[in-house]
N, C-alpha and C positions, 0 to 999 in steps of 0.2 A: 569556402562556403559549402560546396558539394561534399567535401570531406566531413564537415560538421554535421550536415544533414544525414549522411550515411552512418556516422557514429551514433547520432540520436536515435535513428531508426533501429540500429542494431541493439542499442541499450533497451529500447522498449520491447524488442523481441525477447531479450533475455529475461526482463522483469516479468513479461507475460508468461513465459515458459515456466518461471519459478512460481508465480502466484496462481496460475490457472488450476493446477492440481489441488492446491489448498482450498480454492473456492469450491471446486467440485466436491472435495471431501466434506466441507462444512455443510453442504446441502445433500449429501448422500443419504440413502435410507438408514444406514447404520448410525450416522450422526443424529439424524432426526429422531431415531428410536431412543437415543440416549437422553433426549430432552424429557425431564420429569413431567408426568401428567399431574396437573393440579387436581387434588381430590379433597373433599370436605367430609369429615365425620362429625355429626352432631352428637355430643355426649348426652347422657340421660338427664344431667342436671348441671349445676354450676361447676366449672372447672376447679378441681382440688377438693371437691366435696362429695366424693363417692369412691368406695373401695374397688369398684370395677374400672376406674380410670387410669391408675398408674401404669398399666401395661402399655397404653397408647402413648403416654408421655415418654416412657422408656423407649418405645419403638422409634419415636422421632429422635430422641437424644442419641441413641446408638446407631442411627442411620439405617435401620432395617427397611424403612419405607423408601428411602432414597435409593437403596440398593435394588429395590424392586421397581425402580423407575417412577416413584410416586412422591410428589411434594404434598405432604399431608397437612391440612389445616384442621385443628380441633376447635369446635365452637360450642358455646353454652347451650345446654338443652333446656327445654321448657316443660319437661314431664312427659310421660309416655304417650298420653292421648294427643297433646299438641305436636309432639315429635312425629306421630303417625300421620297426622294431617299434612304437616310440612313435607314429609318424605313423599307422600302421595302426590303432592304438587311439584315434586322434583326440585325442592329447594336446595338439596345436597345429594351427593351420591350415596352416602351411608348414614345410618342413624342407629343409636342404641335405644332399643325399645323393649319394655317388659313383654315377654312372650305372651302373657295373658291378654294384654291390651292389643298386641299385634293381632292375635287370633280374633278378638272381638271386632277389630277394624276390618279384617278380611271378610268377616261375616256381614259387614255393612257395605262391602264392595270396594274397599281400598285396595289398590293394586300394589301391595307390598308383600315381602316374603323374607323370612329369616335365612341368612346364609351362614349362620354360626351362632351358637348360644354359649356364652362364657360363664354365666352363673346359672347352674342347673338345679339347684335346690332353693326353695323359697327363703329369702332373707327376711321375711316378715316377722316382726315380733311385737309384743305388747310391753311397753316400758312403764314402770311405776316406781314410786318412792318405796324404799325399804321399810318405811314406817306405816305404809298403807294397810298392812295385814295381808297383802296378796302374796301367795306362795304357789297357788295352783289355779287352774281355770275355774274351779268351783268357787274360789274366793271372790270371783267377779260378781257374784250374786249381790244385788243391791247396790252395786257400784256404778259410776259413770265413766264411760270410755269415750275418748275423743278420737274420731276417725276422719280421714280426709276423703272427700267424695272423688270418684273417678279412679280409685286405686283398687287393684285386685285384692289386696288384703282386706279392704273394707267390704267388698262384695262377698268375700269368703268368711267373714267374721262369724256370721250365724252358723255356718257349717262347722267352724271350729268349736263353737259352743255345743252344738248337737252331738258332735263326735265325742265330746267329753262330758256328755250327760248333763248339760246345763240348759235350762229353758231360756231361749233368747229373750223372752218377755221379762225375765228377771234382771236383765242388764239394760241400763239406760245408755243409749248411744247419742252423742251430739256431734255435729259437724265442725271440724276445725280446718285451718289452712296449714300447709306445710311450714310456712314461715313462723307461725305462732305455737307450734307444738311444744317447744320447751317452756314458754311462758305460761301456758294454760296449766301445765303440770306443776311448775314451781309455785304458781299462785293458788293451787288447790281448786281450780275450776273443774278439773276432772281428776279421777283416781288413776287413770292409765291412758296412754296414747298409743295409737298404732304407729309403728316406725319400721325402719330397715336396719338390720344389724350391720349392713355395709354402709350406713350413713347416719340416719337420724339418731339411733341409739347413742352413738358416741358424741353427737352434737349436744344431746341432752345431758349426757354424763359429764363431759368435759366442761360444759358451760354452767353446771349447777352451782348455786350459791353455797357458801360455806355451811357444812353440816347437812346438806341435802344430798343423800346418796340414792342411787337407783339400781334396780335390777330388772330383769326382763324374762319373758317366756317366748320361745320361738315356735312359730306355727309348725315347722317341720318336725319338732320333737313331740308335737301334740296331735299328730295324725293328719295334718293338712300340708301338702307341699305341691309346688308346681314349678315348671321351668320359669326362668326369670330373664336376666339381661341378655338379649339377643342383638346381634348386628343385623340390621335389615336393609334391603335395597328395593328399589322400584322394580317391578316385574319387567318393564321395558329395558332397563339396564341389564338385567339378568339375561334377557333374550338377545339384546343387541351388542353387548360388550362383555361377554364372559371372560375374555382375557384380562380385562382390567380387574374384575372381581377376583379372579384367581391370583393375580399379583398382590392385590390388597390383602386378601385373606391369608396368603402365604406369609406375608410380613407380619400380619396380626397374630397368627398362631405362633410364629417365632417370638414375637414380643411377649406374649402370655407365657410361653414355655420358659423364656429367659427370666421373666419376673418371678415365676414359681421357684426357680432355683436361686435367684438373686433378689429377694424382696427388698433388701436395703437399697440396692441401686435403683429399683423402681420408685421407692419413696423419695430418694434424692432427686431423681429426674422430675417427679411431680412438684416437689418444692422449688426446684429451679425455675420451672415454668409458671408456678403459682406461689410467689414468695410469701403471700399472706396466709397460706394454708398452715394448719397446725400439724406438726410432725407426728405427734402421738395419734392424732385423729387418722392421718393417712396410713400410718403403720398398722393400727388396729383394724381399720376397715378393709385394708388390703388383705390382711391375714384372714378375715372372714370370707372375703370374696374368693380367695384361693381354696379355703376349706369347702366352699359350696360350689366350686367350679364344675364338679362332675358328680354323677350318680354311680351306683354300682353297675349300671348297664353301659356307661360310657368310659368307665375306668380302664386304663390301658390304651385308650385311643388318644389322638391328639386333642388338646384343649379346643373346645368349640364344636367338636363332633357331637352330634346329638342322637340318642336312641329314638327310633320311631315309636317304641312302646311308651317312652316318657312323654312324647308329644301326644300320643293317644290318650294317656291317662290325664294329662293336663286338659285336653279338649273335653274329655268326659266330665271332668269336674266343672268346667266352665259351662258346658251345655246343661248340666243338671242343676247347678246352683247359681249361676251368674247370668243365664239367659243368652248364651251363645246362639247366634242365628245362622241359618244357612250352612249348617255343618257340612264340611267337604272332606275329601280324603286328606290324610296327614301331609302328603306331598305338596298340597297347595299352600301350606303354611311354612314349610321349611325345606331346605336341601342341604345335603352334605357334600355335594359335588365339588365344592371349592376348598374343602378341608383336606389337607395332606400333611404328612410328617414334615416338620420344619427342617 
């Protein structure tokens, strides 16, 4: 019996000696640091329905976020204004928000800030039937245009008319919802609708009934452009956890740069995550998002890096024509500190 007890005691000692280092390793700082941080990015709109989205699905598919120690969850957006409110309430770590709406929100006291802008030229456009007789802004005289309230393109529509020497009083504007944009145009309730070339335009074009063809005019080609799709974070997160933001943005810039070089892969990653999406839609809208990703001032920099002059011009436009309140220095609205070469 004493021999058996001695053997058992010795065996336990050996097992403990073997397992103890493994236990210590499992709870070491290095092992803990390897545990991915759960992070949520709220998209601007419904997953699979936006040209600015494929880079994020690609980043997840390629493991860029995992390699940065992030377990990324992509969730449906509610539109720029609701996204701003949700982010201010800390519903998620990051949110895609139109830079114009973000700036207006900051003016109203929302504690949010852009940490990178990935669509830097306005994707706003006016979509119309090719049989409408509309070929230039001047042709909108006497026409009815459907615009969605709360969108920057709506607030800047009168400016678009004035820049192109059209009296705003000569154009009738009616309010529509994002969901019924295609239908009101197909049914002839309006002559044109405000849309996004990175989304709505192709939703209208690809869903048109037989024989109904559309064309469009882009705001940016007609003298009105602003910054657009920004990734925003709560100012508390920027202050308290800059390391997380740096990791997230490094992976995000990497994903966007990879998507620019390999758009077909970005499309396939989006379709894999969203099987009901239309391949042609995703392909065409991504193509436009990449075309609008930078301005002449940010060209040559990593995607997401934004020129302070571009922000200043966007703020000038909002202050003069949209009613931006409590104008602050540009640095209050954005930062490039988390953007670096991938």
